[in-house]
C-alpha positions in Angstrom: 43.2 134.4 16.9 41.3 135.2 13.7 42.6 133.7 10.4 40.1 134.9 7.7 40.1 133.2 4.3 39.1 134.5 1.0 37.0 131.9 -0.8 35.6 134.1 -3.5 36.4 137.5 -5.2 33.6 140.1 -5.4 33.4 142.1 -8.6 30.5 144.4 -7.7 27.4 144.8 -5.5 24.1 146.2 -6.8 25.3 148.3 -9.8 23.2 148.1 -12.9 22.9 148.6 -16.6 20.5 147.9 -19.5 22.8 146.6 -22.2 26.0 144.5 -22.3 28.2 147.3 -23.6 27.6 149.8 -20.9 30.2 150.7 -18.3 29.1 148.3 -15.5 29.1 145.0 -17.5 32.3 146.0 -19.4 34.1 146.8 -16.2 32.7 143.7 -14.5 34.2 141.5 -17.3 37.5 143.3 -17.0 37.6 142.8 -13.2 36.7 139.2 -13.6 39.5 138.6 -16.1 42.0 140.3 -13.7 40.8 138.1 -10.8 41.1 135.0 -12.9 44.6 136.0 -14.1 45.9 136.7 -10.7 44.1 133.8 -8.9 42.7 131.3 -11.4 41.6 128.7 -8.8 39.1 130.9 -6.9 35.5 131.7 -7.8 34.3 135.2 -8.7 30.9 136.7 -7.8 28.8 139.7 -8.9 25.8 140.7 -6.8 22.4 142.1 -7.9 19.5 143.4 -5.8 17.0 141.8 -8.3 15.8 138.2 -8.2 16.5 137.9 -11.9 19.6 135.9 -12.9 20.0 137.0 -16.6 21.0 140.6 -16.0 23.9 141.7 -18.2 26.0 143.1 -15.3 25.9 139.7 -13.5 26.8 137.3 -16.3 30.7 137.6 -16.3 31.4 135.8 -13.0 31.3 132.2 -11.8 28.6 132.9 -9.2 25.7 135.3 -9.1 24.9 136.8 -5.7 21.2 137.8 -5.2 20.3 140.3 -2.5 16.5 139.8 -2.3 14.0 140.1 0.6 11.2 137.8 -0.3 8.1 138.8 1.7 9.6 142.1 2.7 10.3 144.5 -0.2 8.1 142.4 -2.4 6.1 139.2 -2.6 5.5 136.7 0.2 7.8 134.9 2.6 7.1 131.6 1.0 8.1 132.8 -2.5 11.8 132.0 -2.0 11.4 128.2 -2.4 9.4 128.2 -5.7 11.8 130.9 -7.0 14.8 128.7 -6.3 13.2 125.7 -7.9 12.4 127.7 -11.0 16.0 129.0 -11.3 17.2 125.4 -10.9 14.9 124.2 -13.7 15.5 127.1 -16.1 19.2 127.6 -15.4 20.6 124.3 -14.1 24.2 125.3 -14.9 24.1 128.5 -12.8 25.6 128.9 -9.4 23.5 131.2 -7.2 24.3 132.7 -3.8 21.6 134.3 -1.7 23.9 137.1 -0.5 21.3 139.0 1.5 17.9 137.9 2.9 15.8 138.7 6.0 13.3 141.1 7.4 13.1 143.8 10.1 11.9 142.9 13.5 11.3 145.0 16.6 11.5 143.0 19.9 9.4 145.6 21.7 6.4 145.1 19.3 4.5 141.9 19.7 1.5 140.6 17.9 -0.6 137.5 18.2 -1.3 136.8 14.5 1.3 136.6 11.8 0.8 139.7 9.6 3.2 141.6 7.3 3.6 145.3 8.2 1.5 147.6 6.0 4.5 149.6 4.8 8.0 148.3 5.1 9.6 151.6 3.9 7.9 154.1 6.2 5.8 152.0 8.6 6.3 152.5 12.3 5.5 149.0 13.5 7.6 146.0 12.6 6.5 143.1 14.9 9.2 140.6 15.7 7.1 137.5 14.8 7.1 138.4 11.1 10.9 138.5 11.1 11.0 135.2 13.0 8.7 133.5 10.5 10.7 134.9 7.6 13.9 133.2 8.8 12.1 129.9 9.8 10.7 129.4 6.3 13.5 130.8 4.3 16.3 128.9 5.9 14.4 125.7 5.3 13.9 126.7 1.6 17.7 127.4 1.3 18.4 124.0 2.8 16.1 122.3 0.3 17.4 124.0 -2.8 20.9 123.0 -3.8 21.2 125.7 -6.5 21.7 128.1 -3.6 25.4 127.4 -3.0 25.7 129.9 -0.1 23.5 132.2 1.9 24.0 135.2 4.1 21.5 136.5 6.7 21.1 140.2 6.7 22.1 141.1 9.4 23.7 139.8 12.5 23.3 143.1 14.4 20.9 146.0 14.1 22.7 149.0 12.8 22.4 152.8 12.4 20.8 154.3 9.3 20.5 158.1 10.0 17.9 158.7 7.3 15.5 156.0 8.4 12.5 156.3 10.8 11.0 152.8 10.5 9.6 150.0 12.6 9.4 151.9 15.8 13.0 153.0 16.3 14.4 156.1 14.7 17.7 155.9 12.6 17.8 152.1 12.8 17.8 149.1 10.5 16.0 146.4 12.5 17.0 143.4 10.4 19.6 142.3 12.9 19.3 139.0 14.8 20.7 140.8 17.8 19.9 144.3 19.2 22.0 147.4 18.3 23.7 147.4 21.8 24.4 143.6 21.5 22.5 142.9 24.7 19.3 141.2 23.5 18.9 138.3 21.1 15.8 137.9 18.9 13.9 134.7 18.3 15.6 134.4 14.9 19.0 134.3 16.6 17.9 131.2 18.5 16.5 129.7 15.3 19.9 129.8 13.7 21.6 128.6 16.9 19.4 125.5 16.8 20.3 124.9 13.2 24.0 125.8 13.2 25.4 125.2 16.7 25.8 121.6 17.8 25.5 122.5 21.5 22.2 121.0 22.8 19.5 123.6 23.2 15.8 124.2 23.4 14.0 127.6 23.0 10.4 128.7 23.0 9.7 131.1 20.2 7.2 134.0 20.2 7.9 134.6 23.9 7.4 138.4 23.5 4.0 137.9 21.7 2.6 137.2 25.2 -0.7 139.1 25.1 -3.2 136.6 23.6 -6.9 136.8 22.7 -7.6 133.3 21.4 -8.1 130.3 23.6 -6.3 128.0 21.2 -2.9 128.9 19.8 0.2 127.5 17.9 3.4 127.1 19.9 6.8 126.8 18.2 10.1 125.5 19.6 13.6 125.7 18.2 15.7 122.7 19.3 18.4 120.4 18.0 17.2 117.6 20.4 15.6 114.4 19.1 12.4 114.5 21.0 10.6 117.6 22.2 7.5 117.8 24.5 5.4 120.7 25.6 3.5 121.4 28.8 0.9 124.1 29.0 -0.5 124.7 32.5 0.6 121.1 33.3 -1.1 119.6 30.2 1.3 117.6 28.0 1.5 117.9 24.2 3.9 116.1 21.8 5.5 118.5 19.4 5.8 117.6 15.7 8.6 118.6 13.4 7.8 121.6 11.2 9.9 123.0 8.3 12.9 120.9 9.3 14.3 118.8 12.1 15.1 121.8 14.3 11.6 123.2 14.2 9.0 121.7 16.6 5.4 122.7 16.5 2.2 122.1 18.4 -0.6 123.6 16.2 -3.2 124.1 18.9 -2.6 124.4 22.7 -5.4 125.2 25.1 -5.0 128.5 27.0 -7.0 129.6 30.1 -8.0 133.1 31.1 -5.1 135.0 32.7 -1.6 133.6 33.0 -0.5 130.5 31.1 2.8 128.8 31.8 4.3 127.1 28.8 7.3 124.7 29.2 9.3 123.0 26.4 11.2 119.9 27.5 13.8 117.8 25.6 16.5 115.3 26.5 20.2 115.2 25.7 21.1 111.7 26.8 20.2 111.6 30.5 20.2 115.3 30.8 16.9 117.2 30.6 16.8 120.6 29.0 13.9 123.0 29.6 12.7 126.5 28.5 9.7 128.4 29.9 7.6 131.3 28.9 4.3 132.9 30.1 1.4 134.0 27.8 -1.5 136.0 29.2 -5.0 135.3 27.7 -7.3 138.3 28.0 
């Protein structure tokens, strides 16, 4: 049975003004006062789509929500960490919530190299690996920056947007961690499972980026186990921790022409957990 709890009252989401005496900030202050009168012990939040924390419409509440897609609608994936550090330095008394973050990813489009799509508004190709890397790096940055008091992945599931024709699927927002029909889970889903779910697990990322052209390649594993090893065509590699303790990486594995079997192995006590994928080197 579900027992949802309200932990914070939302005053507004992505409505803007230029001065403190326009309708939006005035109404936001009034709504904040009402919330505090009726429920003085709970926080309030106002949400902006800009990564700027001193906008007039967001200054009335206890917490500022930031909907911002670093590396998607602007900048680079790795900009989130330095941005959070600067906010912490310049506004140490503020409470910031990253209320939307992420990137689109199409599971049916693979690519060997990590490359941002040329056009995220009207482009027709949104490879999954760019979304995966966005969540790997940005969840680690959120962990490491305590000024971000809460964060929300956008979105759990792909959803319909009738006016869109982006990323290789018409009328679809592809930012979900799970497909529109709930039947397929993206690499980024398993990234958060490794980080958030205590059930022992191991998962090889980039499994759908299986057509390769380079004889040496990076392999990434998501796992909450303490020790992870990798076997590529029977050759053993020791994986090292990447951005955090759930991210395991071998920077260069050797691939042979044709089919390559890649196996990740970890132990949960006496029990061995394994995951396997196949890459094809042309």
